[in-house]
C-alpha positions as CSV (number, residue, x, y, z in Angstrom):
1,M,-0.2,-0.1,0.2
2,P,2.4,2.8,-1.1
3,I,1.7,6.4,-0.3
4,T,3.7,9.1,-2.2
5,K,3.9,12.7,-0.8
6,Q,4.2,15.7,-3.1
7,F,5.2,18.7,-1.3
8,L,3.6,22.0,-2.7
9,K,5.6,24.8,-3.0
10,S,2.6,27.5,-3.4
11,K,0.9,26.6,0.1
12,P,2.0,24.6,3.2
13,E,0.4,21.3,2.1
14,C,1.7,17.9,1.1
15,K,-0.4,16.1,-2.1
16,V,-0.4,12.7,-0.1
17,T,-1.6,9.9,-2.5
18,F,-2.8,6.7,-1.1
19,T,-2.9,3.5,-2.9
20,V,-4.2,0.3,-1.6
21,L,-3.5,-2.9,-3.6
22,D,-6.4,-5.1,-3.2
23,T,-8.0,-6.8,-5.7
24,D,-10.7,-8.5,-3.8
25,A,-12.1,-5.6,-2.2
26,S,-15.0,-3.7,-3.6
27,S,-14.4,-0.4,-1.4
28,V,-11.9,1.4,-0.1
29,A,-11.8,4.6,2.0
30,V,-9.3,6.4,4.2
31,A,-9.7,8.4,7.5
32,G,-7.5,10.1,10.3
33,D,-6.5,12.8,12.2
34,F,-6.0,15.2,8.7
35,N,-10.0,14.7,8.0
36,E,-11.7,14.2,11.8
37,W,-11.7,10.3,10.8
38,E,-14.2,11.7,7.9
39,K,-13.7,8.3,5.8
40,V,-12.9,9.4,1.9
41,E,-13.5,6.9,-0.7
42,L,-10.6,5.7,-2.9
43,K,-11.5,5.4,-6.6
44,K,-11.1,1.8,-8.2
45,L,-8.7,1.6,-10.6
46,K,-9.0,-1.2,-13.6
47,N,-6.1,-3.0,-12.2
48,G,-8.0,-3.7,-9.0
49,S,-6.1,-1.5,-7.0
50,F,-7.7,2.1,-5.1
51,K,-6.0,5.5,-5.5
52,G,-7.4,8.7,-3.9
53,A,-5.0,12.1,-3.4
54,L,-5.6,14.4,-0.3
55,N,-4.0,18.0,0.5
56,I,-2.5,17.7,4.2
57,P,-0.9,20.5,6.0
58,V,2.6,20.0,6.7
59,D,4.8,19.8,9.7
60,A,2.8,17.5,11.6
61,S,1.9,13.4,12.1
62,Y,-1.3,12.1,11.5
63,E,-2.8,8.9,12.8
64,F,-4.7,7.1,10.0
65,K,-6.2,3.8,8.8
66,Y,-7.9,2.3,5.8
67,A,-11.5,1.1,5.6
68,V,-11.3,-2.0,3.2
69,D,-15.0,-3.4,2.7
70,G,-15.8,-1.7,6.1
71,Q,-12.8,-3.1,7.9
72,W,-10.4,-0.8,9.5
73,M,-6.8,-1.6,8.4
74,N,-3.4,-0.6,8.7
75,D,-0.8,0.9,5.9
76,P,2.0,-1.8,6.3
77,E,4.1,0.8,4.5
78,A,3.4,3.9,7.0
79,D,5.9,6.3,8.4
80,S,5.1,4.4,11.8
81,Y,2.5,3.2,14.2
82,Q,0.8,4.7,17.0
83,W,-1.1,2.8,19.8
84,N,-4.7,4.3,20.2
85,D,-6.6,4.1,23.5
86,F,-10.0,4.7,21.9
87,A,-9.4,2.2,19.0
88,G,-8.0,-0.2,21.3
89,A,-5.1,-1.0,18.5
90,D,-2.4,0.6,16.8
91,N,-3.1,3.3,14.1
92,S,-1.1,4.1,11.4
93,V,1.0,7.4,11.2
94,L,1.8,9.6,8.0
95,S,4.1,11.9,8.7
96,V,4.5,15.3,6.4
C-alpha cells in the first residue's frame, strides 16, 4: 500500500496519494486525524487497486487507517505506528 508525498511550493501542504493494492475489495476509504476521521472513498482502478489524493497540512504527524470493505486496516508501509486507546489498537502514522 504505497503512499506518495508531493510537497506543494505554493502553500504549506503536501499532496498525499494513498494507494491500496487489494483486488478483492469492493470499496476502500481512508480516514484520519487530517480529516477528523471522515472516510474518503478511494477510486477503484482497472487493475483492481484503489487510489486517492488529499492535500494535508505539513509539519505534523497524523494517525490514519483504511476502511477496506468496512474493516479497519493499517498501512504496512506507514511512516510509523501509534497506539490509540479509543481504537484499542495501533494506527498507521503519516508524517509530512
